[in-house]
MIDOSE-1310 file (N, C-alpha, C; in nm, 2 decimals, decimal comma, always signed):
residues 238
mggn	+5,78/+22,03/-3,87/+5,77/+22,11/-3,74/+5,62/+22,13/-3,72; +5,57/+22,10/-3,59/+5,43/+22,12/-3,56/+5,40/+22,26/-3,55; +5,27/+22,29/-3,54/+5,22/+22,43/-3,53/+5,27/+22,50/-3,40; +5,30/+22,42/-3,29/+5,35/+22,48/-3,17/+5,50/+22,49/-3,17
galt	+5,57/+22,46/-3,28/+5,71/+22,47/-3,28/+5,78/+22,34/-3,23; +5,71/+22,24/-3,18/+5,77/+22,12/-3,13/+5,82/+22,03/-3,24; +5,92/+21,95/-3,21/+5,98/+21,86/-3,31/+5,88/+21,75/-3,35; +5,86/+21,73/-3,47/+5,77/+21,63/-3,52/+5,86/+21,53/-3,60
paiw	+5,91/+21,42/-3,54/+5,99/+21,32/-3,61/+5,91/+21,26/-3,72; +5,99/+21,22/-3,83/+5,93/+21,15/-3,94/+5,88/+21,01/-3,89; +5,77/+20,96/-3,93/+5,72/+20,83/-3,90/+5,76/+20,73/-4,01; +5,86/+20,66/-3,98/+5,92/+20,58/-4,09/+5,83/+20,46/-4,13
slps	+5,75/+20,41/-4,04/+5,67/+20,28/-4,06/+5,55/+20,30/-4,15; +5,50/+20,43/-4,17/+5,38/+20,45/-4,24/+5,41/+20,51/-4,38; +5,35/+20,46/-4,48/+5,37/+20,52/-4,61/+5,32/+20,66/-4,62; +5,39/+20,74/-4,69/+5,35/+20,88/-4,70/+5,35/+20,93/-4,85
rlcf	+5,24/+21,00/-4,88/+5,24/+21,06/-5,02/+5,23/+21,21/-5,01; +5,27/+21,27/-4,89/+5,25/+21,41/-4,87/+5,33/+21,49/-4,97; +5,44/+21,43/-5,02/+5,53/+21,50/-5,11/+5,45/+21,53/-5,24; +5,36/+21,44/-5,28/+5,29/+21,46/-5,40/+5,15/+21,52/-5,38
eryk	+5,08/+21,48/-5,27/+4,94/+21,52/-5,25/+4,93/+21,67/-5,25; +5,02/+21,74/-5,18/+5,01/+21,88/-5,16/+5,02/+21,96/-5,29; +5,09/+21,90/-5,39/+5,12/+21,98/-5,51/+5,06/+21,92/-5,64; +4,97/+21,82/-5,62/+4,91/+21,76/-5,74/+4,83/+21,86/-5,82
kgsa	+4,76/+21,94/-5,75/+4,67/+22,04/-5,82/+4,75/+22,17/-5,84; +4,76/+22,21/-5,96/+4,82/+22,34/-5,99/+4,97/+22,34/-5,98; +5,03/+22,22/-5,97/+5,18/+22,22/-5,96/+5,24/+22,24/-6,10; +5,36/+22,30/-6,10/+5,43/+22,33/-6,22/+5,50/+22,20/-6,26
vpeq	+5,50/+22,10/-6,18/+5,57/+21,97/-6,20/+5,46/+21,86/-6,20; +5,41/+21,81/-6,31/+5,31/+21,70/-6,31/+5,37/+21,58/-6,24; +5,28/+21,50/-6,18/+5,33/+21,38/-6,11/+5,42/+21,29/-6,19; +5,38/+21,27/-6,32/+5,46/+21,18/-6,41/+5,60/+21,24/-6,44
eqpr	+5,62/+21,37/-6,41/+5,75/+21,42/-6,43/+5,83/+21,44/-6,30; +5,78/+21,38/-6,19/+5,85/+21,39/-6,06/+5,99/+21,33/-6,09; +6,10/+21,41/-6,05/+6,23/+21,36/-6,08/+6,26/+21,23/-5,99; +6,33/+21,13/-6,05/+6,36/+21,01/-5,99/+6,51/+20,99/-5,98
ysea	+6,58/+21,10/-5,95/+6,73/+21,09/-5,93/+6,77/+21,17/-5,81; +6,87/+21,13/-5,74/+6,90/+21,18/-5,61/+6,94/+21,33/-5,61; +7,00/+21,38/-5,72/+7,05/+21,52/-5,72/+6,93/+21,62/-5,71; +6,81/+21,57/-5,74/+6,69/+21,66/-5,74/+6,63/+21,69/-5,60
yprf	+6,69/+21,62/-5,50/+6,63/+21,63/-5,36/+6,73/+21,68/-5,26; +6,68/+21,73/-5,15/+6,77/+21,77/-5,04/+6,85/+21,65/-4,98; +6,98/+21,67/-4,96/+7,06/+21,56/-4,91/+7,14/+21,61/-4,79; +7,18/+21,51/-4,71/+7,25/+21,55/-4,58/+7,35/+21,44/-4,56
sisq	+7,48/+21,48/-4,54/+7,59/+21,39/-4,52/+7,63/+21,39/-4,37; +7,63/+21,27/-4,31/+7,66/+21,25/-4,17/+7,81/+21,29/-4,14; +7,90/+21,25/-4,23/+8,04/+21,28/-4,21/+8,07/+21,43/-4,22; +8,00/+21,50/-4,31/+8,01/+21,64/-4,32/+7,96/+21,71/-4,19
akak	+7,85/+21,66/-4,14/+7,79/+21,72/-4,02/+7,88/+21,71/-3,91; +7,94/+21,59/-3,89/+8,04/+21,57/-3,78/+8,15/+21,67/-3,79; +8,20/+21,69/-3,91/+8,31/+21,79/-3,93/+8,27/+21,93/-3,90; +8,14/+21,96/-3,90/+8,10/+22,10/-3,87/+8,07/+22,12/-3,73
vgte	+8,06/+22,02/-3,65/+8,03/+22,03/-3,50/+8,14/+22,12/-3,44; +8,10/+22,22/-3,37/+8,19/+22,31/-3,30/+8,24/+22,42/-3,39; +8,20/+22,43/-3,51/+8,25/+22,54/-3,60/+8,13/+22,63/-3,63; +8,16/+22,74/-3,69/+8,06/+22,85/-3,72/+7,97/+22,80/-3,84
rril	+8,03/+22,74/-3,94/+7,96/+22,70/-4,06/+7,89/+22,56/-4,03; +7,77/+22,57/-3,96/+7,70/+22,44/-3,93/+7,55/+22,45/-3,98; +7,52/+22,54/-4,06/+7,39/+22,55/-4,12/+7,40/+22,51/-4,27; +7,32/+22,41/-4,31/+7,32/+22,36/-4,45/+7,22/+22,44/-4,53
lwrn	+7,27/+22,51/-4,63/+7,18/+22,59/-4,72/+7,16/+22,52/-4,85; +7,04/+22,49/-4,89/+7,01/+22,43/-5,02/+6,97/+22,53/-5,12; +7,02/+22,51/-5,24/+6,98/+22,60/-5,35/+6,94/+22,51/-5,47; +6,85/+22,56/-5,56/+6,80/+22,49/-5,67/+6,89/+22,51/-5,79
qdnh	+6,85/+22,46/-5,91/+6,93/+22,47/-6,03/+6,95/+22,62/-6,08; +6,86/+22,71/-6,03/+6,87/+22,85/-6,07/+6,95/+22,93/-5,96; +7,01/+22,86/-5,86/+7,08/+22,92/-5,75/+6,99/+23,00/-5,66; +6,86/+22,96/-5,65/+6,77/+23,02/-5,56/+6,76/+22,93/-5,44
aigt	+6,77/+22,99/-5,32/+6,76/+22,92/-5,19/+6,62/+22,85/-5,18; +6,62/+22,73/-5,14/+6,49/+22,65/-5,13/+6,48/+22,59/-4,99; +6,59/+22,61/-4,90/+6,57/+22,55/-4,77/+6,70/+22,56/-4,69; +6,69/+22,53/-4,56/+6,80/+22,52/-4,47/+6,79/+22,40/-4,38
lrfe	+6,89/+22,36/-4,32/+6,89/+22,25/-4,22/+6,98/+22,28/-4,11; +6,92/+22,28/-3,99/+7,00/+22,29/-3,87/+7,00/+22,15/-3,80; +7,11/+22,11/-3,73/+7,11/+21,98/-3,67/+7,17/+21,99/-3,53; +7,14/+21,89/-3,45/+7,19/+21,87/-3,31/+7,26/+21,74/-3,30
wead	+7,39/+21,74/-3,27/+7,47/+21,62/-3,26/+7,47/+21,58/-3,11; +7,42/+21,47/-3,08/+7,40/+21,43/-2,94/+7,50/+21,32/-2,90; +7,62/+21,35/-2,85/+7,71/+21,26/-2,79/+7,75/+21,14/-2,88; +7,76/+21,17/-3,01/+7,80/+21,06/-3,11/+7,70/+20,95/-3,11
qrlt	+7,58/+20,97/-3,06/+7,48/+20,86/-3,06/+7,35/+20,89/-3,14; +7,31/+21,02/-3,14/+7,19/+21,05/-3,20/+7,20/+21,19/-3,27; +7,13/+21,20/-3,38/+7,13/+21,32/-3,46/+6,99/+21,37/-3,48; +6,96/+21,50/-3,45/+6,83/+21,55/-3,48/+6,84/+21,65/-3,60
lkpr	+6,76/+21,63/-3,69/+6,75/+21,72/-3,81/+6,63/+21,81/-3,81; +6,66/+21,94/-3,83/+6,55/+22,04/-3,83/+6,56/+22,12/-3,96; +6,51/+22,06/-4,07/+6,51/+22,13/-4,19/+6,39/+22,22/-4,22; +6,41/+22,32/-4,30/+6,30/+22,40/-4,35/+6,31/+22,40/-4,50
iqdl	+6,21/+22,34/-4,57/+6,22/+22,33/-4,71/+6,10/+22,40/-4,77; +6,12/+22,49/-4,87/+6,02/+22,56/-4,93/+6,05/+22,59/-5,08; +5,95/+22,61/-5,16/+5,98/+22,65/-5,30/+6,04/+22,54/-5,38; +6,01/+22,41/-5,34/+6,06/+22,30/-5,42/+5,93/+22,23/-5,46
pycd	+5,88/+22,25/-5,58/+5,74/+22,22/-5,62/+5,70/+22,07/-5,61; +5,80/+21,98/-5,60/+5,76/+21,84/-5,60/+5,80/+21,78/-5,47; +5,83/+21,86/-5,37/+5,87/+21,80/-5,24/+5,82/+21,89/-5,13; +5,73/+21,83/-5,04/+5,68/+21,90/-4,93/+5,76/+21,88/-4,81
gsta	+5,81/+21,98/-4,75/+5,90/+21,98/-4,64/+5,84/+21,98/-4,50; +5,71/+21,98/-4,49/+5,64/+22,00/-4,37/+5,66/+21,89/-4,27; +5,70/+21,77/-4,32/+5,72/+21,65/-4,23/+5,86/+21,61/-4,22; +5,96/+21,71/-4,25/+6,09/+21,67/-4,27/+6,18/+21,65/-4,15
dael	+6,13/+21,70/-4,03/+6,21/+21,69/-3,91/+6,22/+21,54/-3,88; +6,34/+21,50/-3,83/+6,37/+21,36/-3,80/+6,48/+21,34/-3,70; +6,48/+21,23/-3,64/+6,59/+21,19/-3,55/+6,65/+21,06/-3,61; +6,79/+21,06/-3,61/+6,86/+20,95/-3,67/+6,96/+20,90/-3,57
disq	+6,98/+20,76/-3,57/+7,08/+20,70/-3,48/+7,21/+20,72/-3,55; +7,32/+20,73/-3,48/+7,46/+20,74/-3,53/+7,53/+20,62/-3,50; +7,60/+20,57/-3,60/+7,69/+20,45/-3,59/+7,84/+20,49/-3,61; +7,92/+20,44/-3,53/+8,07/+20,48/-3,53/+8,15/+20,36/-3,56
eltg	+8,25/+20,38/-3,64/+8,34/+20,27/-3,68/+8,49/+20,33/-3,68; +8,58/+20,25/-3,61/+8,72/+20,29/-3,61/+8,78/+20,25/-3,74; +8,86/+20,34/-3,80/+8,93/+20,32/-3,93/+9,08/+20,32/-3,90; +9,16/+20,32/-4,00/+9,30/+20,33/-3,98/+9,35/+20,45/-3,92
ygrs	+9,47/+20,45/-3,86/+9,53/+20,57/-3,80/+9,44/+20,62/-3,68; +9,36/+20,53/-3,62/+9,29/+20,57/-3,50/+9,18/+20,66/-3,52; +9,13/+20,68/-3,64/+9,02/+20,78/-3,66/+8,89/+20,71/-3,66; +8,78/+20,79/-3,64/+8,65/+20,73/-3,64/+8,57/+20,78/-3,76
qyft	+8,49/+20,69/-3,82/+8,40/+20,73/-3,93/+8,26/+20,71/-3,88; +8,18/+20,81/-3,92/+8,04/+20,81/-3,87/+7,94/+20,78/-3,98; +7,84/+20,71/-3,94/+7,73/+20,67/-4,03/+7,60/+20,69/-3,96; +7,49/+20,68/-4,04/+7,36/+20,66/-3,98/+7,30/+20,53/-4,04
icpr	+7,19/+20,48/-3,98/+7,13/+20,36/-4,03/+7,00/+20,40/-4,11; +6,99/+20,35/-4,23/+6,87/+20,38/-4,31/+6,75/+20,32/-4,24; +6,65/+20,40/-4,21/+6,54/+20,35/-4,13/+6,46/+20,24/-4,20; +6,48/+20,23/-4,33/+6,40/+20,12/-4,41/+6,48/+19,99/-4,42
cgqr	+6,60/+20,00/-4,48/+6,67/+19,88/-4,51/+6,77/+19,84/-4,40; +6,81/+19,93/-4,31/+6,90/+19,90/-4,20/+7,05/+19,91/-4,24; +7,08/+19,95/-4,36/+7,22/+19,96/-4,41/+7,28/+20,09/-4,35; +7,41/+20,08/-4,32/+7,48/+20,20/-4,27/+7,51/+20,29/-4,39
idiv	+7,48/+20,41/-4,38/+7,50/+20,51/-4,49/+7,55/+20,64/-4,44; +7,62/+20,71/-4,53/+7,67/+20,85/-4,50/+7,56/+20,95/-4,54; +7,50/+20,93/-4,65/+7,41/+21,04/-4,70/+7,26/+20,99/-4,70; +7,18/+21,08/-4,64/+7,03/+21,05/-4,64/+6,97/+21,15/-4,73
iycd	+6,86/+21,11/-4,79/+6,79/+21,20/-4,89/+6,65/+21,21/-4,85; +6,60/+21,34/-4,86/+6,46/+21,36/-4,82/+6,37/+21,36/-4,95; +6,28/+21,26/-4,95/+6,19/+21,24/-5,07/+6,07/+21,16/-5,02; +5,95/+21,20/-5,08/+5,83/+21,13/-5,04/+5,80/+21,13/-4,89
gywq	+5,85/+21,23/-4,82/+5,81/+21,23/-4,68/+5,91/+21,16/-4,59; +6,02/+21,10/-4,64/+6,11/+21,02/-4,57/+6,25/+21,07/-4,58; +6,34/+21,05/-4,48/+6,48/+21,06/-4,49/+6,53/+20,91/-4,50; +6,58/+20,87/-4,62/+6,63/+20,74/-4,64/+6,74/+20,74/-4,74
cskc	+6,80/+20,62/-4,77/+6,90/+20,60/-4,86/+6,85/+20,61/-5,00; +6,93/+20,63/-5,10/+6,89/+20,65/-5,24/+6,82/+20,52/-5,29; +6,87/+20,40/-5,25/+6,82/+20,28/-5,30/+6,68/+20,26/-5,25; +6,65/+20,29/-5,13/+6,51/+20,27/-5,07/+6,42/+20,37/-5,14
hglr	+6,47/+20,48/-5,18/+6,38/+20,58/-5,25/+6,36/+20,54/-5,40; +6,45/+20,45/-5,45/+6,44/+20,42/-5,59/+6,50/+20,53/-5,67; +6,60/+20,60/-5,62/+6,66/+20,71/-5,69/+6,80/+20,67/-5,74; +6,83/+20,71/-5,86/+6,96/+20,69/-5,92/+7,04/+20,82/-5,93
nrss	+7,17/+20,81/-5,97/+7,24/+20,93/-6,00/+7,20/+20,98/-6,13; +7,19/+21,12/-6,14/+7,14/+21,17/-6,27/+7,23/+21,13/-6,39; +7,36/+21,13/-6,36/+7,45/+21,10/-6,47/+7,43/+20,96/-6,53; +7,38/+20,87/-6,45/+7,35/+20,73/-6,50/+7,23/+20,73/-6,59
lldr	+7,15/+20,84/-6,59/+7,03/+20,84/-6,68/+7,05/+20,92/-6,80; +7,17/+20,98/-6,81/+7,20/+21,07/-6,93/+7,30/+21,00/-7,02; +7,29/+21,02/-7,15/+7,38/+20,96/-7,24/+7,52/+21,03/-7,24; +7,61/+20,97/-7,31/+7,75/+21,01/-7,30/+7,77/+21,15/-7,35
viri	+7,71/+21,19/-7,46/+7,73/+21,32/-7,51/+7,68/+21,43/-7,42; +7,57/+21,41/-7,36/+7,51/+21,50/-7,26/+7,60/+21,52/-7,14; +7,65/+21,40/-7,09/+7,74/+21,41/-6,97/+7,87/+21,49/-7,00; +7,92/+21,46/-7,12/+8,04/+21,54/-7,16/+8,01/+21,68/-7,17
siel	+7,90/+21,72/-7,24/+7,86/+21,86/-7,26/+7,85/+21,93/-7,13; +7,79/+21,87/-7,03/+7,77/+21,93/-6,90/+7,90/+21,96/-6,83; +7,98/+21,86/-6,82/+8,11/+21,87/-6,75/+8,20/+21,97/-6,83; +8,20/+21,97/-6,96/+8,28/+22,06/-7,04/+8,24/+22,20/-7,02
gale	+8,11/+22,23/-7,02/+8,06/+22,36/-6,99/+8,10/+22,41/-6,86; +8,09/+22,33/-6,75/+8,13/+22,37/-6,62/+8,27/+22,41/-6,61; +8,36/+22,33/-6,67/+8,50/+22,36/-6,67/+8,54/+22,48/-6,75; +8,47/+22,50/-6,86/+8,49/+22,63/-6,94/+8,45/+22,75/-6,85
devg	+8,34/+22,74/-6,78/+8,31/+22,85/-6,69/+8,41/+22,88/-6,58; +8,47/+22,77/-6,54/+8,56/+22,78/-6,42/+8,70/+22,82/-6,46; +8,76/+22,76/-6,57/+8,90/+22,79/-6,60/+8,91/+22,83/-6,75; +8,81/+22,86/-6,82/+8,82/+22,89/-6,96/+8,88/+23,02/-6,99
ngrp	+8,88/+23,11/-6,89/+8,94/+23,25/-6,90/+9,07/+23,26/-6,82; +9,13/+23,15/-6,79/+9,26/+23,16/-6,71/+9,24/+23,11/-6,57; +9,34/+23,11/-6,49/+9,34/+23,06/-6,36/+9,27/+23,15/-6,26; +9,16/+23,11/-6,20/+9,09/+23,19/-6,11/+9,18/+23,23/-5,99
frmr	+9,14/+23,34/-5,93/+9,21/+23,39/-5,81/+9,21/+23,29/-5,70; +9,32/+23,26/-5,64/+9,34/+23,17/-5,52/+9,33/+23,02/-5,56; +9,31/+22,99/-5,69/+9,31/+22,85/-5,73/+9,46/+22,81/-5,74; +9,50/+22,70/-5,69/+9,63/+22,65/-5,70/+9,67/+22,61/-5,84
qksy	+9,79/+22,63/-5,87/+9,84/+22,60/-6,01/+9,82/+22,46/-6,05; +9,85/+22,37/-5,95/+9,83/+22,23/-5,98/+9,69/+22,19/-6,01; +9,59/+22,25/-5,93/+9,45/+22,23/-5,95/+9,41/+22,28/-6,09; +9,46/+22,40/-6,12/+9,43/+22,46/-6,25/+9,47/+22,38/-6,37
dakv	+9,60/+22,33/-6,36/+9,65/+22,25/-6,46/+9,57/+22,12/-6,48; +9,53/+22,06/-6,37/+9,45/+21,94/-6,38/+9,31/+21,96/-6,45; +9,25/+22,07/-6,42/+9,12/+22,11/-6,47/+9,14/+22,14/-6,62; +9,24/+22,21/-6,66/+9,26/+22,24/-6,80/+9,29/+22,11/-6,88
erlq	+9,37/+22,02/-6,82/+9,39/+21,89/-6,89/+9,26/+21,81/-6,91; +9,18/+21,81/-6,80/+9,05/+21,75/-6,81/+8,96/+21,81/-6,92; +8,96/+21,94/-6,93/+8,88/+22,02/-7,03/+8,93/+21,97/-7,17; +9,06/+21,96/-7,19/+9,11/+21,93/-7,32/+9,07/+21,78/-7,35
elaa	+9,07/+21,69/-7,25/+9,03/+21,56/-7,28/+8,89/+21,55/-7,32; +8,80/+21,62/-7,25/+8,66/+21,62/-7,28/+8,63/+21,68/-7,42; +8,70/+21,79/-7,46/+8,68/+21,85/-7,59/+8,72/+21,75/-7,70; +8,83/+21,68/-7,67/+8,88/+21,58/-7,77/+8,78/+21,46/-7,78
algk	+8,72/+21,42/-7,67/+8,62/+21,31/-7,67/+8,50/+21,35/-7,74; +8,46/+21,48/-7,73/+8,33/+21,52/-7,80/+8,36/+21,54/-7,95; +8,48/+21,58/-7,98/+8,51/+21,60/-8,12/+8,42/+21,70/-8,19; +8,37/+21,66/-8,31/+8,28/+21,75/-8,38/+8,13/+21,73/-8,35
qprr	+8,10/+21,65/-8,26/+7,96/+21,63/-8,22/+7,91/+21,75/-8,16; +7,79/+21,79/-8,19/+7,72/+21,91/-8,13/+7,69/+21,88/-7,98; +7,71/+21,98/-7,90/+7,68/+21,97/-7,76/+7,53/+21,95/-7,74; +7,49/+21,88/-7,64/+7,35/+21,85/-7,61/+7,32/+21,88/-7,46
vpdr	+7,20/+21,92/-7,43/+7,17/+21,95/-7,29/+7,06/+21,85/-7,25; +7,04/+21,82/-7,12/+6,93/+21,73/-7,07/+6,80/+21,79/-7,10; +6,70/+21,70/-7,12/+6,56/+21,75/-7,14/+6,50/+21,79/-7,01; +6,37/+21,83/-7,01/+6,30/+21,88/-6,90/+6,30/+21,79/-6,78
rfrf	+6,30/+21,66/-6,81/+6,30/+21,56/-6,70/+6,42/+21,57/-6,60; +6,53/+21,62/-6,65/+6,65/+21,62/-6,57/+6,69/+21,77/-6,54; +6,60/+21,86/-6,54/+6,64/+22,00/-6,52/+6,66/+22,04/-6,37; +6,61/+21,95/-6,28/+6,61/+21,99/-6,14/+6,75/+21,95/-6,08
nvsg	+6,79/+22,03/-5,99/+6,92/+22,00/-5,92/+6,92/+22,08/-5,79; +6,94/+22,01/-5,68/+6,95/+22,07/-5,55/+7,10/+22,05/-5,49; +7,16/+22,16/-5,46/+7,30/+22,16/-5,41/+7,30/+22,22/-5,27; +7,40/+22,19/-5,19/+7,41/+22,24/-5,05/+7,54/+22,30/-5,02
swea	+7,54/+22,40/-4,94/+7,67/+22,46/-4,89/+7,65/+22,49/-4,74; +7,76/+22,48/-4,66/+7,76/+22,50/-4,52/+7,78/+22,65/-4,49; +7,69/+22,71/-4,42/+7,70/+22,85/-4,39/+7,70/+22,88/-4,24; +7,76/+23,00/-4,21/+7,75/+23,05/-4,07/+7,62/+23,13/-4,05
etds	+7,58/+23,14/-3,93/+7,46/+23,21/-3,90/+7,48/+23,36/-3,91; +7,41/+23,42/-3,99/+7,42/+23,57/-4,01/+7,28/+23,63/-4,01; +7,28/+23,76/-4,00/+7,15/+23,83/-4,00/+7,07/+23,80/-4,13; +7,14/+23,80/-4,24/+7,07/+23,78/-4,37/+7,02/+23,64/-4,37
llyf	+7,09/+23,54/-4,32/+7,04/+23,40/-4,32/+6,92/+23,39/-4,23; +6,93/+23,45/-4,11/+6,81/+23,45/-4,02/+6,69/+23,51/-4,08; +6,71/+23,62/-4,15/+6,59/+23,68/-4,22/+6,54/+23,59/-4,33; +6,64/+23,53/-4,40/+6,61/+23,43/-4,50/+6,52/+23,32/-4,45
esgf	+6,55/+23,26/-4,34/+6,48/+23,16/-4,28/+6,34/+23,21/-4,23; +6,33/+23,33/-4,18/+6,21/+23,38/-4,13/+6,10/+23,39/-4,23; +6,14/+23,38/-4,36/+6,04/+23,38/-4,47/+5,94/+23,26/-4,46; +6,00/+23,15/-4,39/+5,91/+23,03/-4,37/+5,79/+23,06/-4,28
argl	+5,83/+23,13/-4,17/+5,72/+23,16/-4,07/+5,62/+23,25/-4,13; +5,66/+23,35/-4,22/+5,57/+23,44/-4,28/+5,50/+23,38/-4,40; +5,55/+23,27/-4,45/+5,49/+23,21/-4,57/+5,53/+23,28/-4,69; +5,64/+23,35/-4,69/+5,68/+23,43/-4,81/+5,77/+23,35/-4,90
pw	+5,76/+23,37/-5,03/+5,86/+23,30/-5,12/+5,99/+23,37/-5,10; +6,10/+23,30/-5,13/+6,23/+23,36/-5,12/+6,27/+23,42/-5,26
């Protein structure tokens, strides 16, 4: 977003190192430790955005691995042809969000049962994709960013330990309120499978290289969220 509040589309044809240059000095994340997996960066799904058009929950709120908010994204869906992204990203030490505004073309394809599926075109490789990732000053697909899924970089014991811990937190003390019995039974069965697969091996956690994680949830506009976003204008940490 420019200083006058005008939309500043990302310039896809020029290489950008803004993501690193701003934080090289004094950063808590040395450049050699910049995460190279997709879960560490803000992500946006075209199909999810289409489902939110006309609903109250159409603001994407991103949080980091400590559940602290690090950004929001508002979008404008223009007649199933164009999508304008207006994100605000802050407090992500390896990613500069000052150039994150962008405009994306929308591609539509008819599927079975007369339904439509929506995609965007990756500005670099031209492939139709559902999810775009903001990294190194660009919104692109994971392949063009050179990003992999975090799980593919972790060994088997660590992957099992992570999933097992998450399931224990979710269903380890019984069926949560409003969870369907069928879902609860499936999760308990999966928990038992993982415990058996781990056996007597000690649990392991990822090292520092894999500590970053950005997740998103769709939220309605509230006074608290507006105040939350206003911290960007004041330059305040959240």
